[in-house]
VMD Tcl script that draws the C-alpha trace (Angstrom):
set ca {
  {-8.46 17.14 -4.35}
  {-8.78 16.62 -8.14}
  {-7.00 13.26 -8.18}
  {-8.76 10.10 -6.99}
  {-6.76 7.57 -5.00}
  {-7.99 4.03 -4.59}
  {-6.50 2.05 -1.69}
  {-6.95 -1.70 -1.88}
  {-6.69 -3.31 1.55}
  {-7.70 -1.46 4.73}
  {-5.64 -3.12 7.44}
  {-3.11 -1.43 9.69}
  {-1.36 -0.07 6.56}
  {-4.22 0.83 4.26}
  {-6.48 2.53 6.78}
  {-3.89 5.12 7.91}
  {-3.10 5.87 4.25}
  {-6.80 6.39 3.50}
  {-7.12 8.64 6.57}
  {-4.14 10.83 5.74}
  {-4.58 11.01 1.97}
  {-8.23 11.97 2.36}
  {-7.01 15.33 3.76}
  {-5.60 16.10 0.31}
  {-7.22 13.86 -2.27}
  {-10.49 12.15 -3.15}
  {-10.00 8.68 -1.62}
  {-11.82 5.42 -1.99}
  {-10.82 2.65 0.40}
  {-11.71 -0.92 -0.71}
  {-11.58 -4.20 1.12}
  {-13.11 -7.63 0.54}
  {-13.89 -7.93 4.30}
  {-17.55 -6.84 4.37}
  {-17.70 -6.61 8.17}
  {-14.66 -4.33 8.15}
  {-16.27 -2.00 5.69}
  {-19.53 -1.96 7.62}
  {-17.62 -1.12 10.79}
  {-15.67 1.69 9.18}
  {-18.83 3.18 7.64}
  {-20.20 3.22 11.22}
  {-17.05 5.04 12.36}
  {-15.76 1.98 14.22}
  {-12.15 0.83 13.90}
  {-12.01 -2.70 15.35}
  {-8.23 -2.41 15.74}
  {-8.79 0.83 17.71}
  {-6.22 2.69 15.69}
  {-8.68 5.57 15.24}
  {-11.42 6.87 17.53}
  {-15.02 7.21 16.35}
  {-14.55 10.98 16.30}
  {-11.48 10.69 14.05}
  {-13.19 8.32 11.62}
  {-16.22 10.53 11.46}
  {-14.03 13.39 10.37}
  {-12.30 11.23 7.69}
  {-13.17 12.20 4.17}
  {-12.40 8.82 2.61}
  {-15.18 6.62 1.28}
  {-15.05 3.00 2.37}
  {-16.49 0.41 0.04}
  {-16.87 -3.34 -0.55}
  {-18.03 -2.72 -4.11}
  {-15.09 -3.06 -6.53}
  {-16.94 -0.91 -9.11}
  {-16.17 2.08 -6.88}
  {-12.48 1.70 -7.90}
  {-13.45 2.89 -11.41}
  {-12.17 6.33 -12.26}
  {-9.20 6.28 -9.90}
  {-6.01 7.99 -11.03}
  {-3.78 6.25 -8.46}
  {-4.09 2.77 -7.10}
  {-2.29 1.83 -3.85}
  {-2.16 -1.86 -2.96}
  {-1.66 -2.70 0.69}
  {-2.85 -6.32 0.88}
  {-1.09 -8.86 3.18}
  {1.67 -11.18 1.94}
  {1.47 -14.28 4.18}
  {3.58 -17.45 3.86}
  {2.33 -20.95 3.13}
  {2.75 -24.00 5.36}
  {5.84 -24.77 3.28}
  {7.37 -21.39 4.16}
  {6.86 -20.05 0.65}
  {5.37 -16.58 -0.03}
  {1.63 -16.74 -0.65}
  {1.11 -14.34 -3.54}
  {-2.62 -14.97 -3.80}
  {-3.77 -11.65 -2.22}
  {-1.27 -9.66 -4.37}
  {-2.19 -11.46 -7.56}
  {-5.94 -11.09 -6.92}
  {-5.59 -7.40 -6.07}
  {-3.49 -6.80 -9.19}
  {-6.03 -8.61 -11.39}
  {-8.79 -6.53 -9.82}
  {-7.30 -3.11 -10.42}
  {-6.26 -4.15 -13.94}
  {-9.96 -4.05 -14.83}
  {-10.03 -0.31 -14.07}
  {-6.57 0.94 -15.04}
  {-6.47 3.59 -17.75}
  {-3.72 5.48 -19.52}
  {-1.66 7.83 -17.28}
  {-2.61 5.90 -14.14}
  {-0.07 5.26 -11.34}
  {-0.07 1.92 -9.40}
  {1.83 1.82 -6.08}
  {2.57 -1.33 -4.11}
  {3.25 -1.20 -0.39}
  {3.06 -4.90 0.47}
  {6.13 -6.85 1.55}
  {7.77 -8.43 -1.53}
  {10.93 -10.27 -2.46}
  {13.25 -8.39 -4.85}
  {12.04 -8.79 -8.42}
  {8.42 -9.58 -7.72}
  {7.06 -6.26 -9.00}
  {9.09 -6.23 -12.18}
  {8.94 -9.91 -12.99}
  {5.37 -10.91 -12.02}
  {3.11 -7.96 -11.18}
  {3.90 -5.58 -14.00}
  {3.60 -8.27 -16.67}
  {0.27 -9.30 -15.10}
  {-1.06 -5.75 -15.30}
  {0.08 -5.47 -18.94}
  {-1.61 -8.77 -19.81}
  {-4.91 -7.94 -18.09}
  {-5.18 -4.24 -19.01}
  {-3.62 -4.47 -22.50}
  {-1.56 -1.40 -21.60}
  {2.25 -1.00 -21.63}
  {4.39 -0.05 -18.65}
  {5.94 3.43 -18.74}
  {4.13 4.21 -21.98}
  {0.56 3.88 -20.79}
  {0.85 3.53 -16.97}
  {3.44 3.87 -14.26}
  {4.31 1.68 -11.25}
  {5.90 2.58 -7.97}
  {6.92 0.61 -4.88}
  {6.93 2.26 -1.50}
  {7.21 -0.36 1.28}
  {5.13 0.13 4.42}
  {7.29 0.64 7.46}
  {4.74 0.96 10.25}
  {5.51 -1.16 13.32}
  {2.22 -2.47 14.82}
  {1.88 -1.45 18.42}
  {4.31 1.46 18.23}
  {2.18 4.51 19.12}
  {5.08 6.96 18.88}
  {6.13 6.29 15.31}
  {3.23 6.16 12.93}
  {2.75 6.59 9.19}
  {3.48 10.27 9.01}
  {6.68 10.36 11.09}
  {8.54 7.44 9.62}
  {10.75 8.17 6.60}
  {9.20 6.85 3.41}
  {11.18 4.84 0.88}
  {10.01 5.41 -2.70}
  {10.90 3.91 -6.08}
  {9.42 3.73 -9.55}
  {9.40 1.97 -12.88}
  {11.18 5.07 -14.31}
  {12.19 8.51 -13.10}
  {8.73 10.00 -13.86}
  {7.07 7.26 -11.80}
  {9.37 7.86 -8.84}
  {8.78 11.59 -9.01}
  {5.02 11.08 -8.94}
  {5.23 8.65 -6.01}
  {7.44 11.12 -4.09}
  {5.07 13.97 -4.79}
  {1.95 12.33 -3.39}
  {3.71 10.91 -0.28}
  {5.23 14.28 0.51}
  {1.72 15.49 1.16}
  {1.41 13.25 4.21}
  {4.90 12.15 5.35}
  {6.47 14.63 7.82}
  {9.67 12.59 8.29}
  {10.81 12.94 4.69}
  {11.30 10.81 1.60}
  {14.20 8.49 0.64}
  {14.56 7.79 -3.03}
  {15.73 4.25 -3.82}
  {17.72 3.50 -6.98}
  {15.17 1.04 -8.29}
  {12.10 -0.99 -7.34}
  {14.26 -4.01 -6.61}
  {16.39 -1.99 -4.19}
  {13.27 -0.81 -2.34}
  {11.95 -4.36 -2.21}
  {15.27 -5.55 -0.76}
  {15.21 -2.74 1.82}
  {11.81 -3.93 3.03}
  {12.93 -7.56 3.34}
  {16.10 -6.51 5.27}
  {14.08 -4.34 7.63}
  {11.67 -7.23 8.34}
  {14.61 -9.60 8.88}
  {16.26 -7.18 11.34}
  {13.04 -6.80 13.27}
  {12.42 -10.58 13.41}
  {16.00 -11.27 14.54}
  {15.71 -8.68 17.34}
  {12.39 -10.10 18.54}
  {13.73 -13.65 18.45}
  {16.85 -12.62 20.35}
  {14.90 -10.96 23.14}
  {12.56 -13.95 23.34}
  {15.59 -16.19 23.84}
  {17.00 -13.84 26.47}
  {13.74 -13.79 28.38}
  {13.71 -17.61 28.48}
}
mol new
graphics top color blue
foreach p $ca { graphics top sphere $p radius 0.5 }
foreach p [lrange $ca 0 end-1] q [lrange $ca 1 end] { graphics top cylinder $p $q radius 0.2 }
display resetview
């Protein structure tokens, strides 16, 4: 419980992470949605993923105050990555979340992204942004990992803990640290990807396969 984990984004990905990690670590869950935070602090999950009894037993702290992120050792970003009207990735939530945590990052911190990304986004845009805003250097001062979320909304049988977790890191040490913390909560096991770009590609391929299957069945039903 000595390490503090800050989870930015408390949707269907971030909330289960906060719930499970709070069994082993000091967890702060942050979201810009004030009504969401108010509900969670009243032990109400509007998505009905967790019951009131379960949320009441959760040890995580839920906050809408970004100052509560200060002092975290590990930052996990689980914000959405929508697309624009022109079918381009809208990086605004990711960029804003990265700028936010960069205010609080210290030496030896670990930053983990779980959001859907195209291959190269972490290395080419997010890490340089952290370096610029924090004045720290990747792999010398802080580490970065990418572990794509794989939860399928609506699937009650396969949840966070029993889906194999893909992990990757900016170097071997980063990947080892990412693996170590996720092993605390993932029962299905860990798969170590060769690089962050490979893990990003795996996430894109999985999303593509899911979308193609859904589209196919929709066509069949018609």
